[in-house]
Backbone as JSON Lines, residues from 0, in Angstrom:
{"i":0,"aa":"M","n":[-0.33,-60.43,-29.36],"ca":[0.04,-60.41,-27.85],"c":[1.86,-61.14,-27.85]}
{"i":1,"aa":"E","n":[2.11,-61.9,-28.31],"ca":[3.66,-62.46,-28.72],"c":[4.75,-60.73,-29.06]}
{"i":2,"aa":"D","n":[4.02,-60.52,-30.24],"ca":[4.84,-59.18,-30.78],"c":[5.19,-58.26,-29.74]}
{"i":3,"aa":"G","n":[3.93,-58.0,-28.94],"ca":[3.86,-56.94,-27.76],"c":[4.79,-57.23,-27.13]}
{"i":4,"aa":"W","n":[5.0,-58.67,-26.31],"ca":[6.18,-59.0,-25.33],"c":[7.41,-58.65,-25.53]}
{"i":5,"aa":"A","n":[7.67,-58.75,-27.76],"ca":[9.07,-58.98,-27.9],"c":[9.51,-57.3,-27.91]}
{"i":6,"aa":"R","n":[8.39,-56.23,-28.73],"ca":[8.75,-54.79,-28.67],"c":[9.37,-54.57,-26.96]}
{"i":7,"aa":"N","n":[7.94,-55.15,-26.43],"ca":[8.7,-54.13,-25.11],"c":[10.25,-54.78,-24.22]}
{"i":8,"aa":"L","n":[10.33,-56.12,-24.51],"ca":[11.78,-56.83,-23.98],"c":[13.13,-55.83,-25.8]}
{"i":9,"aa":"R","n":[12.58,-55.51,-26.34],"ca":[13.7,-54.75,-26.85],"c":[14.08,-53.32,-26.52]}
{"i":10,"aa":"D","n":[12.41,-52.98,-25.99],"ca":[12.47,-51.3,-25.17],"c":[13.51,-51.51,-24.17]}
{"i":11,"aa":"G","n":[14.01,-52.48,-23.39],"ca":[14.39,-52.91,-22.05],"c":[13.34,-53.5,-21.0]}
{"i":12,"aa":"K","n":[12.16,-52.96,-21.6],"ca":[10.92,-53.44,-20.11],"c":[11.49,-54.59,-19.83]}
{"i":13,"aa":"S","n":[11.03,-54.67,-18.67],"ca":[11.14,-56.39,-17.65],"c":[9.05,-56.58,-18.36]}
{"i":14,"aa":"V","n":[9.38,-58.15,-18.52],"ca":[8.1,-58.86,-19.03],"c":[8.2,-60.28,-18.84]}
{"i":15,"aa":"V","n":[7.27,-60.77,-17.56],"ca":[7.01,-61.84,-17.45],"c":[5.81,-62.48,-17.34]}
{"i":16,"aa":"V","n":[5.82,-63.87,-18.27],"ca":[4.89,-64.29,-18.82],"c":[4.49,-65.54,-18.02]}
{"i":17,"aa":"H","n":[3.09,-66.01,-17.62],"ca":[2.82,-67.25,-17.24],"c":[1.94,-67.45,-17.58]}
{"i":18,"aa":"I","n":[2.02,-68.84,-18.52],"ca":[1.18,-69.34,-18.87],"c":[0.55,-70.65,-18.6]}
{"i":19,"aa":"V","n":[-0.72,-70.86,-18.36],"ca":[-1.77,-72.31,-17.32],"c":[-2.28,-73.06,-18.16]}
{"i":20,"aa":"P","n":[-2.37,-73.94,-18.81],"ca":[-3.07,-74.97,-19.44],"c":[-4.13,-75.73,-18.24]}
{"i":21,"aa":"L","n":[-5.13,-75.61,-18.68],"ca":[-6.34,-76.13,-18.03],"c":[-7.24,-77.19,-18.47]}
{"i":22,"aa":"Y","n":[-7.08,-78.75,-17.69],"ca":[-7.42,-79.74,-18.48],"c":[-8.51,-80.37,-17.71]}
{"i":23,"aa":"E","n":[-9.32,-81.49,-18.44],"ca":[-10.74,-82.07,-17.91],"c":[-10.3,-83.35,-17.99]}
{"i":24,"aa":"G","n":[-10.33,-83.8,-16.6],"ca":[-9.9,-85.53,-17.26],"c":[-8.68,-85.85,-16.55]}
{"i":25,"aa":"T","n":[-8.55,-86.96,-18.05],"ca":[-7.61,-87.21,-18.3],"c":[-7.11,-87.16,-19.7]}
{"i":26,"aa":"S","n":[-8.01,-86.16,-19.96],"ca":[-7.31,-85.16,-21.86],"c":[-6.23,-84.69,-21.78]}
{"i":27,"aa":"K","n":[-5.43,-85.04,-22.63],"ca":[-3.81,-84.39,-22.51],"c":[-3.8,-83.12,-23.64]}
{"i":28,"aa":"R","n":[-5.54,-82.96,-23.98],"ca":[-5.12,-81.36,-24.4],"c":[-6.44,-80.6,-23.52]}
{"i":29,"aa":"P","n":[-5.33,-79.17,-22.99],"ca":[-6.37,-78.49,-22.32],"c":[-7.36,-78.06,-23.05]}
{"i":30,"aa":"Y","n":[-8.49,-77.28,-22.56],"ca":[-9.46,-77.18,-22.89],"c":[-9.68,-75.7,-22.46]}
{"i":31,"aa":"R","n":[-8.69,-74.8,-21.51],"ca":[-8.29,-73.5,-22.0],"c":[-6.77,-73.38,-21.75]}
{"i":32,"aa":"I","n":[-6.85,-72.44,-21.95],"ca":[-5.24,-71.26,-21.46],"c":[-5.33,-70.19,-20.99]}
{"i":33,"aa":"N","n":[-5.35,-70.2,-20.04],"ca":[-4.82,-68.38,-18.99],"c":[-3.24,-68.52,-19.13]}
{"i":34,"aa":"V","n":[-3.08,-67.0,-19.73],"ca":[-2.0,-66.46,-19.78],"c":[-2.52,-64.77,-19.4]}
{"i":35,"aa":"T","n":[-1.5,-64.91,-18.6],"ca":[-1.31,-63.74,-17.39],"c":[0.4,-62.96,-17.46]}
{"i":36,"aa":"W","n":[0.84,-61.89,-17.71],"ca":[1.46,-61.35,-17.84],"c":[1.52,-59.92,-17.49]}
{"i":37,"aa":"R","n":[2.95,-59.48,-17.32],"ca":[3.26,-58.31,-16.57],"c":[4.15,-57.49,-17.16]}
{"i":38,"aa":"V","n":[4.66,-56.41,-17.96],"ca":[5.24,-55.21,-18.24],"c":[5.83,-53.96,-17.42]}
{"i":39,"aa":"N","n":[6.69,-53.95,-16.65],"ca":[7.17,-53.16,-16.3],"c":[5.99,-52.87,-14.47]}
{"i":40,"aa":"G","n":[5.55,-54.26,-14.41],"ca":[4.64,-54.46,-12.99],"c":[3.18,-54.47,-13.92]}
{"i":41,"aa":"K","n":[3.08,-53.37,-14.75],"ca":[1.38,-53.5,-15.11],"c":[1.09,-54.62,-15.56]}
{"i":42,"aa":"E","n":[-0.13,-55.68,-14.87],"ca":[-0.39,-57.08,-15.11],"c":[-1.66,-57.16,-15.73]}
{"i":43,"aa":"E","n":[-1.57,-57.95,-16.99],"ca":[-2.46,-58.2,-17.92],"c":[-3.0,-59.66,-18.21]}
{"i":44,"aa":"F","n":[-4.11,-60.06,-18.32],"ca":[-4.63,-61.07,-18.26],"c":[-5.4,-61.51,-19.32]}
{"i":45,"aa":"R","n":[-5.47,-62.77,-20.28],"ca":[-6.14,-63.34,-21.2],"c":[-6.55,-64.78,-21.26]}
{"i":46,"aa":"D","n":[-7.53,-65.18,-21.69],"ca":[-7.98,-66.48,-21.63],"c":[-8.74,-66.73,-22.88]}
{"i":47,"aa":"F","n":[-8.07,-68.2,-23.33],"ca":[-8.17,-68.49,-24.54],"c":[-9.41,-69.58,-24.24]}
{"i":48,"aa":"S","n":[-10.23,-70.14,-25.47],"ca":[-10.7,-71.41,-25.37],"c":[-10.0,-72.34,-26.41]}
{"i":49,"aa":"N","n":[-9.51,-73.53,-26.13],"ca":[-9.2,-74.43,-26.56],"c":[-9.64,-75.23,-27.54]}
{"i":50,"aa":"E","n":[-11.03,-75.43,-27.89],"ca":[-12.15,-76.52,-28.46],"c":[-11.54,-76.76,-29.96]}
{"i":51,"aa":"S","n":[-11.67,-78.06,-30.11],"ca":[-11.28,-78.4,-31.28],"c":[-12.02,-77.44,-32.64]}
{"i":52,"aa":"K","n":[-11.99,-77.62,-33.93],"ca":[-13.02,-76.43,-34.67],"c":[-13.24,-77.56,-35.69]}
{"i":53,"aa":"G","n":[-12.41,-78.4,-35.97],"ca":[-12.35,-79.17,-37.37],"c":[-12.99,-80.59,-37.38]}
{"i":54,"aa":"K","n":[-12.83,-81.32,-38.06],"ca":[-14.14,-82.52,-37.76],"c":[-13.28,-83.46,-37.36]}
{"i":55,"aa":"P","n":[-12.88,-84.62,-36.74],"ca":[-11.56,-85.9,-36.46],"c":[-11.21,-86.27,-37.74]}
{"i":56,"aa":"R","n":[-9.76,-86.59,-37.58],"ca":[-9.67,-87.59,-38.93],"c":[-9.77,-88.51,-39.17]}
{"i":57,"aa":"D","n":[-9.81,-89.5,-40.02],"ca":[-10.13,-90.72,-40.65],"c":[-8.66,-91.35,-39.98]}
{"i":58,"aa":"R","n":[-8.94,-92.39,-39.68],"ca":[-7.98,-93.63,-39.17],"c":[-7.71,-95.04,-39.71]}
């Protein structure tokens, strides 16, 4: 996705990106990240889940 934005910028196209992290309660870790971008006015959207995949670290 980011490589595509970079390619479009190198080609002289207009690229606008809007990233919105979504949080639950008082958590500092977003549970979802919504990304909307426009290349020369054509809008696209992607929604990412941001769940922890590993086991908790021992302290």
